[in-house]
N, C-alpha and C positions, 0 to 999 in steps of 0.2 A: 504494500500500500504506500501511497505517497501522502505525506503530511506536510503542511506548511505551518510555520510559526511566525506570526505577525505581532509585533509589539510596538506600542506607542507609550510615551511616558505619562500622558494624562488623558482623561476621557474626552477632552475637547480637541485633541489632535486627530488627524485624519489618517486612516489606514489605506486610502486609495492608492497612494504611490507604491506601496509595497505589493498590493494586490495586482496593480498594473504591471509591475516588474515580473511577477510570476507568469502572467498571461503573455507578455512580450517574449519571454524566454521559452514559451511553448509548454509550460507546465500547467496541468489541470489536476491539482491535488484532490485526493479522495476526501480529505478532512483538513480544515483550516482552523487553527487555534489562534484566536485574537485576544491579546492581553493588553490591558491598560495599567501599566506598572513601571516603576523605575527598574533599571537594570543593575542596581547597586550590588546585588548578589543573585545567585541562581535559585534562591528559595522563594520562587513565585508560584502561586497556586496553579495557574494555567500551564506554566512550563513543567512543573513537577508532574501534573496529571498527564500531560502529553508524553513526557519521558517514560512514564509508567505504561503507556499504551503501546509504545513502539516494540516491534518484534523483529527477529532476524529476517533480513530481506527487505525491510521497509526502507524508505528514503525520507529524510527530513530536509525540507527546503526552507532556507532563511534568506531574507533579502540581503542582509549584511551582518558582519560579525557583531557590530555594536547593537544590533537588535536582539542578539542572543546573550551576549556577555559584554560587560564593560571593561573587564581586565583580562589580560592574557592567561593568568592563572586559572580563572574559571573557564576560559575558552579551551585551554589544554585539557582540563579535567572532563568537560562535557564531550569534547571530541574523542578523547581516549575511551570514555565510557561507552559512547555510541558505537565506535568501531569495534570494541570488544564485545558488544552486544549484537553485532552483525548488522548494524544500521549504517546506511550511507548518508553522509551529511554534505549538503551542497550550499555554499554561500554564493548567491547570484552576483552581487556587486563586485566582490573580490575575485570572482571566477575560481573559487577554491572548491575542490571536491575531495572528500575523504571517504574513499570507498571501503566498504566492509569486505572482509575476506580476501583482500589483495595485499600483496607484499610489495607495494610500489615504492621504490627508493625515493622518488621525488616527494611523495606524500610524507614519508618518514622524515626527509630533510625539512619540509615545511613545518611539520609538527615539532621537530627538535628546535628549529629556529624560533618558533613561537614560544616554546618552553624556555629557551634562553632569554628571550625578551621578557618573559614573565618573571624570571629570577632577577633580571636587571631592574624591572619595574618595582619589585618588592624591595630590593636594595636601596633604590632611590627614595622610596616611601619611608623606609626606616631611617635613612640619613636625614631627610627633611624633618621627620618627627623628632629625632634627637636634637637637631639644630633648633627647632622650635621650643623644645623643653629647656634647652640650655639658655636660650635667649630670655625665656620667661623667668628662669631662676636668676639670671644676671640682673633683671629688672626688679627682683624681689617679689615677683608674683607667685601665687600659689599654682602648683601643677597638680595634675591628676583629675579625677572625676569630681565634678561639683557635688557638694553635699545635697542629699535629698531634701526637698522642700516639705515642711510640715503640711502644706496645703495638699500635697499629693497623698499623704497618709489620710487626711480628712476626706479627700475625693474618693479614695479606695473604700474607706469605711462607709461613706454615703452610698456608694454603689452596692456594697455588700448588704447594707440594710434593706436594699430593694430586691435582694435575692440573687444578685449577680455573683457568679463563682469567683473565687479569689484570683485565679490565674487570669481570667478575662478582665477583671477590675484592674489588676496590676499592669497588664498589657496596655489597657486604655490610658492609664496614668503614666506609662513609660517607666515603670519601676519593677525590678525583679521581685519575685515572691520572697526570696531569702532576705533581701534588703528591707522589704516591708516588715517582715517579722522582727528583724534586728531593730529597726527604727521604732516599731510599735512597742517592743520590749523596753527600749530606752525611754520612750515617752511615758510608759506606765511606771517606771522607776524614778521619775523626777518628782 
């Protein structure tokens, strides 16, 4: 089966350009997954559902790499997973095809190059992060995560009093469950 994955960052963005590219390239996918979400990571409901549906021999069509993944690390992981699963992955814009079940030296080279870029990208990110932390410390600013706001605890408590499960209430407030318990304990002991 042929599947297509189309992603836009927000609901007000149009998917027509990606759909048109599929048509112009001569593809008529059996199923199209359209998702309105950021590509900050691959933990997106539509993508995860689609990846779970793919079977050996299937083909996944994506307009461009940035529609599937924002960083090379995710790109390499998804590409390797699909190839190992027996799924062919095609990026239309970049004209890249990662065929399942073939031992193509050019594909291997492309994947290894992307993996090297991924490592380089991670190293640059760590370097920028360390530089930023050092600069903050030099200015005498506090580093690390900001302390949780008491208003978040109150928001979670209000949601829970209306019957909302703790995990959902914490997710809504942007606070981890263990952090909630820790702060709730501190508040109770004051």
